[in-house]
GUVOMAR-990445 format. One record per residue (C-alpha): residue number from 1; x, y, z; residue in one letter. Coordinates in Angstrom, 3 decimals, m for minus. Each point is the difference from the previous one (the first is absolute). Layout:
% residues N
+-----+----------+----------+----------+---------+
! num !        X !        Y !        Z ! residuo !
+-----+----------+----------+----------+---------+
! NUM !        X !        Y !        Z !       A !
...
+-----+----------+----------+----------+---------+
***
This chain:
% residues 143
+-----+----------+----------+----------+---------+
! num !        X !        Y !        Z ! residuo !
+-----+----------+----------+----------+---------+
!   1 !    0.038 !   m0.438 !    0.576 !       M !
!   2 !    2.747 !    2.767 !    0.275 !       A !
!   3 !    1.726 !   m0.564 !   m3.038 !       A !
!   4 !   m3.024 !    1.653 !   m2.223 !       E !
!   5 !    0.642 !    3.391 !    1.810 !       F !
!   6 !    3.911 !   m0.062 !   m0.835 !       E !
!   7 !    1.353 !    2.077 !   m2.730 !       T !
!   8 !    3.263 !   m0.382 !   m1.825 !       S !
!   9 !    2.180 !    2.899 !   m0.336 !       P !
!  10 !   m0.497 !    0.315 !   m3.476 !       E !
!  11 !   m3.754 !   m0.131 !    0.543 !       R !
!  12 !    0.533 !    3.057 !    2.036 !       V !
!  13 !    1.942 !    1.513 !   m2.297 !       R !
!  14 !   m2.497 !   m0.047 !   m2.485 !       R !
!  15 !   m2.941 !    1.226 !    1.799 !       T !
!  16 !    1.815 !    2.765 !    1.688 !       Q !
!  17 !   m0.577 !    3.430 !   m1.493 !       D !
!  18 !    3.203 !    1.847 !    0.797 !       F !
!  19 !    3.832 !   m0.670 !   m0.379 !       F !
!  20 !    3.162 !    1.837 !    1.814 !       S !
!  21 !    3.012 !    0.442 !   m2.095 !       I !
!  22 !    1.807 !   m2.723 !    2.805 !       G !
!  23 !   m3.043 !   m2.302 !   m0.666 !       D !
!  24 !    0.291 !   m0.507 !   m3.612 !       L !
!  25 !    3.670 !   m0.052 !    0.045 !       A !
!  26 !    0.087 !   m3.092 !    2.563 !       K !
!  27 !   m3.189 !   m1.615 !   m1.432 !       E !
!  28 !    2.500 !   m0.369 !   m3.983 !       F !
!  29 !    3.106 !   m0.044 !    1.937 !       D !
!  30 !    1.593 !    3.315 !   m1.919 !       I !
!  31 !    1.152 !    3.296 !    1.430 !       T !
!  32 !   m2.195 !    3.054 !    0.317 !       T !
!  33 !    2.596 !    1.463 !   m1.901 !       R !
!  34 !   m1.085 !   m1.954 !   m3.256 !       S !
!  35 !   m3.761 !    0.958 !    0.934 !       I !
!  36 !    1.116 !    3.274 !   m0.043 !       R !
!  37 !    1.581 !   m0.689 !   m2.957 !       F !
!  38 !   m2.779 !   m1.350 !   m2.026 !       Y !
!  39 !   m2.248 !    3.183 !    0.874 !       E !
!  40 !    2.503 !    2.144 !   m1.121 !       D !
!  41 !   m0.338 !   m1.704 !   m3.233 !       Q !
!  42 !   m3.168 !    0.123 !   m0.012 !       G !
!  43 !   m1.356 !   m2.997 !    0.542 !       L !
!  44 !   m1.807 !    0.484 !    3.239 !       M !
!  45 !   m1.592 !    3.002 !    1.682 !       S !
!  46 !   m0.831 !   m0.648 !    3.590 !       P !
!  47 !   m2.403 !    2.506 !    1.942 !       E !
!  48 !    1.720 !    2.654 !    2.126 !       R !
!  49 !   m0.425 !    0.812 !    3.562 !       R !
!  50 !    2.152 !    2.812 !    0.711 !       G !
!  51 !    3.640 !   m1.886 !   m0.636 !       Q !
!  52 !   m1.422 !   m3.519 !    0.490 !       T !
!  53 !   m0.768 !   m2.240 !   m2.531 !       R !
!  54 !   m3.302 !   m1.947 !   m0.293 !       I !
!  55 !   m0.187 !   m2.576 !   m2.333 !       Y !
!  56 !   m3.428 !   m2.079 !   m1.370 !       T !
!  57 !   m0.988 !   m3.315 !   m1.193 !       Q !
!  58 !    0.894 !    1.435 !   m3.330 !       K !
!  59 !    3.180 !    1.095 !    1.113 !       D !
!  60 !    1.238 !   m3.492 !    1.094 !       R !
!  61 !   m1.244 !   m1.914 !   m2.765 !       V !
!  62 !    1.916 !    2.581 !   m2.525 !       R !
!  63 !    2.770 !   m0.942 !    2.078 !       L !
!  64 !   m0.235 !   m3.261 !   m0.113 !       K !
!  65 !   m0.293 !    0.200 !   m3.550 !       L !
!  66 !    3.046 !    1.992 !   m0.520 !       I !
!  67 !    2.123 !   m2.616 !    2.031 !       L !
!  68 !   m1.738 !   m3.095 !   m2.223 !       R !
!  69 !    0.733 !    2.351 !   m3.143 !       G !
!  70 !    3.254 !    0.506 !    0.391 !       K !
!  71 !    0.859 !   m3.959 !    1.553 !       R !
!  72 !   m1.372 !   m0.444 !   m3.584 !       L !
!  73 !    2.628 !    2.372 !   m2.117 !       G !
!  74 !   m2.422 !    3.157 !   m0.629 !       F !
!  75 !    1.591 !    3.285 !    0.886 !       T !
!  76 !   m1.742 !    2.661 !    2.104 !       L !
!  77 !   m1.021 !    1.721 !   m3.102 !       A !
!  78 !   m1.777 !   m2.610 !   m1.454 !       E !
!  79 !   m1.478 !   m0.952 !    3.095 !       T !
!  80 !   m0.766 !    3.929 !    0.399 !       K !
!  81 !   m1.628 !   m0.481 !   m3.287 !       T !
!  82 !   m2.309 !   m2.672 !    1.083 !       L !
!  83 !   m1.289 !    1.714 !    2.597 !       F !
!  84 !   m0.660 !    3.727 !   m2.137 !       D !
!  85 !   m2.071 !   m1.848 !   m2.499 !       M !
!  86 !   m2.079 !   m1.417 !    2.895 !       Y !
!  87 !   m0.747 !    2.648 !    1.416 !       D !
!  88 !   m0.761 !    2.202 !   m3.181 !       R !
!  89 !   m2.740 !   m2.641 !   m1.305 !       D !
!  90 !   m0.149 !   m2.837 !    2.566 !       G !
!  91 !   m0.799 !   m1.969 !   m2.653 !       S !
!  92 !    2.249 !   m3.216 !    0.239 !       S !
!  93 !    0.342 !   m0.801 !   m4.246 !       V !
!  94 !    2.439 !    3.000 !   m0.559 !       N !
!  95 !    1.967 !   m1.241 !    3.207 !       Q !
!  96 !    0.084 !   m3.862 !   m0.707 !       L !
!  97 !    0.371 !    0.761 !   m3.876 !       Q !
!  98 !    3.187 !    1.607 !    1.199 !       T !
!  99 !    1.057 !   m2.136 !    2.894 !       M !
! 100 !   m0.199 !   m2.881 !   m2.720 !       L !
! 101 !    2.596 !    2.002 !   m2.084 !       R !
! 102 !    2.225 !    0.684 !    2.959 !       L !
! 103 !   m0.392 !   m3.796 !    0.687 !       I !
! 104 !    1.236 !   m1.008 !   m3.475 !       D !
! 105 !    2.973 !    2.937 !    0.233 !       D !
! 106 !    0.685 !   m1.339 !    3.234 !       K !
! 107 !    0.244 !   m3.965 !   m1.337 !       K !
! 108 !    1.911 !    0.867 !   m3.406 !       L !
! 109 !    2.396 !    1.444 !    2.445 !       A !
! 110 !    0.489 !   m2.804 !    2.067 !       L !
! 111 !    0.228 !   m2.071 !   m2.799 !       R !
! 112 !    3.022 !    2.004 !   m1.423 !       Q !
! 113 !    1.472 !   m0.345 !    3.382 !       Q !
! 114 !   m0.389 !   m3.552 !    0.556 !       L !
! 115 !    1.614 !   m0.229 !   m3.653 !       E !
! 116 !    2.695 !    2.321 !    1.211 !       D !
! 117 !    0.740 !   m1.910 !    2.367 !       I !
! 118 !    0.358 !   m3.299 !   m1.330 !       K !
! 119 !    2.171 !    1.242 !   m1.923 !       V !
! 120 !    2.328 !    1.584 !    2.380 !       V !
! 121 !   m0.133 !   m3.376 !    1.688 !       L !
! 122 !    0.982 !   m1.989 !   m2.811 !       H !
! 123 !    2.947 !    2.273 !   m0.943 !       E !
! 124 !    1.165 !   m0.275 !    3.988 !       L !
! 125 !   m0.420 !   m3.483 !   m0.560 !       T !
! 126 !    2.718 !   m0.300 !   m2.952 !       A !
! 127 !    2.593 !    2.429 !    1.449 !       V !
! 128 !   m0.396 !   m1.706 !    3.397 !       E !
! 129 !    0.971 !   m3.243 !   m2.397 !       S !
! 130 !    2.680 !    1.714 !   m1.445 !       G !
! 131 !    1.347 !    1.013 !    3.435 !       C !
! 132 !   m0.093 !   m3.451 !    1.205 !       L !
! 133 !    1.436 !   m1.531 !   m2.816 !       A !
! 134 !    2.585 !    2.431 !   m0.026 !       E !
! 135 !    0.602 !   m0.680 !    3.434 !       L !
! 136 !    0.382 !   m3.682 !   m0.248 !       S !
! 137 !    3.105 !    0.409 !   m2.618 !       E !
! 138 !    1.394 !    2.134 !    2.157 !       K !
! 139 !   m0.225 !   m2.132 !    3.223 !       T !
! 140 !    1.628 !   m3.053 !   m2.395 !       K !
! 141 !    2.616 !    2.416 !   m1.013 !       E !
! 142 !    1.052 !    1.245 !    3.544 !       N !
! 143 !   m1.390 !   m2.872 !    2.327 !       P !
+-----+----------+----------+----------+---------+
***
């Protein structure tokens, strides 16, 4: 019966209306300086009460999306473009089409990086084999 009334920290955060910069920094394991930087880039705009920043659920979701975008390789400018599109028309069609183009670009870039890595690994293996062969010859000459 008591379990019905227990709430997880995640559930509390989802139902909480306002957050401090410290709350968000702690939740997402980032610095308050990072959050202020995202504000400076126009990605978030918390309410102000004097010098105190008051973050809403919208700010919390945006921060979560910013961090997810960074993990996926999106630049802050690309994330801002998506946010701006959403803010302008609220329709997700343009935003989704832009997101799909960005995803295609990221996948293409990653595939190219993967090919580049394969080439470098092949070259390193060839150089390594040459070094080992030469070392083997040198140690035979000078036991």
